[in-house]
N, C-alpha and C positions, 0 to 999 in steps of 0.2 A: 415046447418053447422054441421060438424062431431064432436061428443062429444069425448073428450080426456079420455081414460080409467083411472079409479081411481088409478090403480096400477102404472101408470107412475110416480105418485108423490113419490113413494118409490124407484124408480130406482137410483136416484142420491145419496141418503143416503146409499143405499146398496153398490153402487160402492165405495163410500168413505170409508165405513166400511171395505170392502175387501182390499182396498189399505192399510189402516192402519194396518190390520192384516198381510199383506205380509211384510210391513216395519218392524213390530215387530218381525216376524219370521226371517227376514234377519239379524236384529240386534242381535237376540239371537244366530243365527249361527255364526255371526262374533265374539261375545263375547266368545262362546265356543271354537272357533278356537284360539282366542287370549289366553284363559286360558290354552289350551293344549300346545300352543307354549311356554308359560311361564313355565309350568310344565316341558316340555321337556328341556328347557334351564337350569332350576334349577337342573334337574337330571344330565344333562351333566356337569354342573359346579361341582356338588358333586362328580361325577365319576373322573373328573380331579383332584380334591382335594385329593381324596382317593388314586389315582395313585401316587400323590406327596408324600403322607404319607407313601405308601409302599416303595418308594425310600428312605424315611427317615429311615425306619426299616433296610433296607440293609446297609445304611450308618452307622447306629448305631452299627450294628454287626461288620462292618469293623473297626470301631473305638475302639472296645473292644479287638482287637488283642494285645496279650501280647508283640509282637515284637515292638510295638510303644513306649514301655517304659513309661516315664513320661507323654507322650501325650495320653496314653491310657485312654479311658472313663471307669470309674468304676460304678458299680451299686449302686450309693449313693443317688438316688432320686433327684439329681440336675436337674433342667430344663435347657436344652441347646438349643441354637438357630442355625438354618441352613437354608439357602435359596436355593430353588430348583424350577426351571421352573416358576418363578414369584410368588411362594408361600413362605410364612414365616412359617417355621416348628419349632414346640416346641417339643423336644425329651426328654423323661424322662425314665431312666433305674433304675429298682429296683430289688433287690434280693428276690426271693420267700421264702428263708429261714428266711427273716426278717418279714414275715407275719404270721398270725394265720391260721393253717390248720384246716378246718372245719371238716375233718374226723378223725383227730388224736390229735388235740390240747386240752390242759388243759382248761376245761370250766371256771375255775376261772379267767383266763386271758381274755377270751372273755367277761365274765360278767363285768370285770373292764373296758375293752375297751368300751363297750356299755354304761356304766355309765358315762364315760368321754365324750362320744358323746351325752349325754342327750337323749338316746333312752328311750321311754316310758317304764315303768316297765312291763306292760302287754306284750309288744313285747319282752323284754328281757327274760321273763319267757317262752314265746312261742318258742323262738329260742333255749334256753338252753334245754328245755324239748324235743323239736323236735329232736335235735341232739343226746340227750341222748337215745331217743327211737330207733334211727337208729343204734347206737352203740350196744345197747342191742340186737337188732334184728340180727346184724352181728355176735355177740358172740354166740347167740343161733343157728344161721345157721351153724357156724363152729362146733358146738357140735352135729349137726345133728337134731336139733329141730327148732322150730320157724315157723312163718307164712311167706311163700314165697311171699305173696303180700305186705309185709312191706319192703320199700326200706332200704338198709343197708348203703348207702353212697351217697354223692353228687358228681357229675361228673364235675360240674362247679359252680362257685360262684353264678351265676344268679339263680341256682336251689334253693337257699335259700328262694326265694320268694314263693316257693311252700308250705312252712310251714304256718300253719294257723296264720293269724294276722300280718304277716310281710308286711309292706307297702313299696311301691317303694322308698319313701324318706329314709326309714331306710336302704334299700339295697344300695342305691346310697351313703349314708353316710359311710357305713361300707366297701363296696366293695374294695377300694384301700388297705385295711389292711388285706384282706382275700385271701386264696389260697386253692387249693385242690391237690397241687402237691408236697409239701415238705415232707409230712409224719412225721413231727416233732411234739412232744408233746408241745414244747415251741419254740417260735421264737428265732432266734439267735440275741441277744441284740446288737451285733456289726453291724449287717446288718439291724436292724430295724430302722424305722424313729422315730421322737420324740414322736409321739402319742403312738406307740407301746411300746417304752421304758418306758413311763410314766405308761402305763397299767401293764407292767411287775412288776414295782416297787409297784404299788398300790395293785397288787395281791400277793405280797410277794414272787415273783418268780425270782427276779433279783440277789439276793445274792448268791455268789458262782457259778454263771453260767460261764461255760468255755467261753473264748474269742475266737471267730472265726476268719476267714481270711477276712480282710477288702477288699481284691481283689475280693471276691465273691465266691459263692458256685458252680457256673456253671449252676444254675437254675434261669433264669432271666425273668422279665416282661419288655417289651418295649412298651411305649405308645407314639404315634406320632399324633399331631394335625397340619394339614396344613390349612393355611388361606391366603386370599388376600382380599383387600378392595372391598366392595360391592358384594361379592360372598359368598355362603354358605361354611362353613368349611368342611373338611373331617378328619376322625379319623380312625386310625388302631391301635389295641392293640394286642400284641402277647405274648405268653409264649414259651420259648425255653430252651432246654438243650444244653449247650455248653461244649464239651469235648476237652481238649487241644490235639493238634496233635504233632507228633514228630518234625515237623519243626517249632513249635512255634505258628502255626495258631489255628483255632477253627473248630472243626467238629460240625455242627449244626443239631439238631433234633427238628423240630417244634412240639409243643404240642397243641397249640391253636392259632387260628386266629379269630379276631372279627373286624367287620367294623361298623362304625357309633357309636351308643351308647355302653358304656362299659358293656360287658356281659361275662366277663371271666368265 
């Protein structure tokens, strides 16, 4: 009688182990494909939402036309609703003159604003000192001196995060009240929102301030969020310069476009 090799006893477990390994590999590939499909679908939904938000930007500009009279949308910070291509759009228009200019604004107003926002004292000092250093460097540069390696201005609000100690939460809290486009030492109290008006009063800068034009300065920020149920939202935020035309319309010059998170 022929003896059965001892290795034959390992054949069945080996085959079963190989089958289990193949099943696990197939399951992993299927899961990876599923995740990629989900990511692709989510990305596609976000692109659609941002496309709808861009349509909202164009609609907002059209609604700011002076020829619409009382139907014209003003840069008053009011949230307005509009539906487009199955998306619910929330459109907000603000005037940049009603915000604090990081490159030119009075630091007492910014300090008051940050205190009202309960920003930690160490971050308040970091921001005030950082902006002061930039302005000092700019003045020295204009006089033909100074270190060329020191930045002299911020080119967008998001750059504020480059100052030491400024947290993302602080930037998110302050960003809606900040600009780098107005060039004003003080926000226009007529065009400012409630928070900025309170900061101006707290800093002692509101008394005797000239009253501006409630129709707007021509320098605007438009924020649009597009959403629909069970889909990711899309957001577009722009800054533009609107110059009245001879026929009553508006000549637009785009200064900044941002998608997704607010990073003006």
